N, C-alpha and C positions, 0 to 999 in steps of 0.2 A: 504493499500499500504506499508506503513512504517513497519507494523509489519510482513507483509510475505516477505519484501524485503530480509532477510538473507535466506529464504526458497527457493525463485527464484534463488539466486546466488548458493546455494547449488545444486538445480537441475540442472542449465543450465550450470554451469561453475566447478561444482564437489569441491567446496571449502567448507571445513570442518567447523564446529563451535567450538569455544573456550568455555570452561566452564562458562565465565562470560556471553557470550551470550546466552547461555542455560538457566541460571539463570536468567538472566534480562528479557528473552522471557517469561519464566515460570511466574514470577511475574506479568510482563504486562497482560498477558493472565488470570491469576487468577484475578487481580483486575478488569478487563473488565467483567469477568463471575459474580463475586461478586456483581458488581454494577447493571447488567442485573437483576440477580435474585431478588435482593432487590427491584429494580423498579417494576418487575412484582408483586412481593408480595405486594408492596405499592398500586399499581393500583386494584389489586383484593379486598384490604380493601375498596376502594372507592366505589366499585359496590353494 
C-alpha cells in the first residue's frame, strides 16, 4: 500500500511525480527485488 500510494494518486488524481519520488521509488523497489532474489537463492541452497 505504501509503495503503490504515489501510483494510485497519479492514476486517480493526475498528480505527477517529482524526480525525488521516482528515484526513491526505484531504490525501494530495487532493494525489495534484491532481497527476494537473495532469499530464493538461499532457500534453493538449503534443498
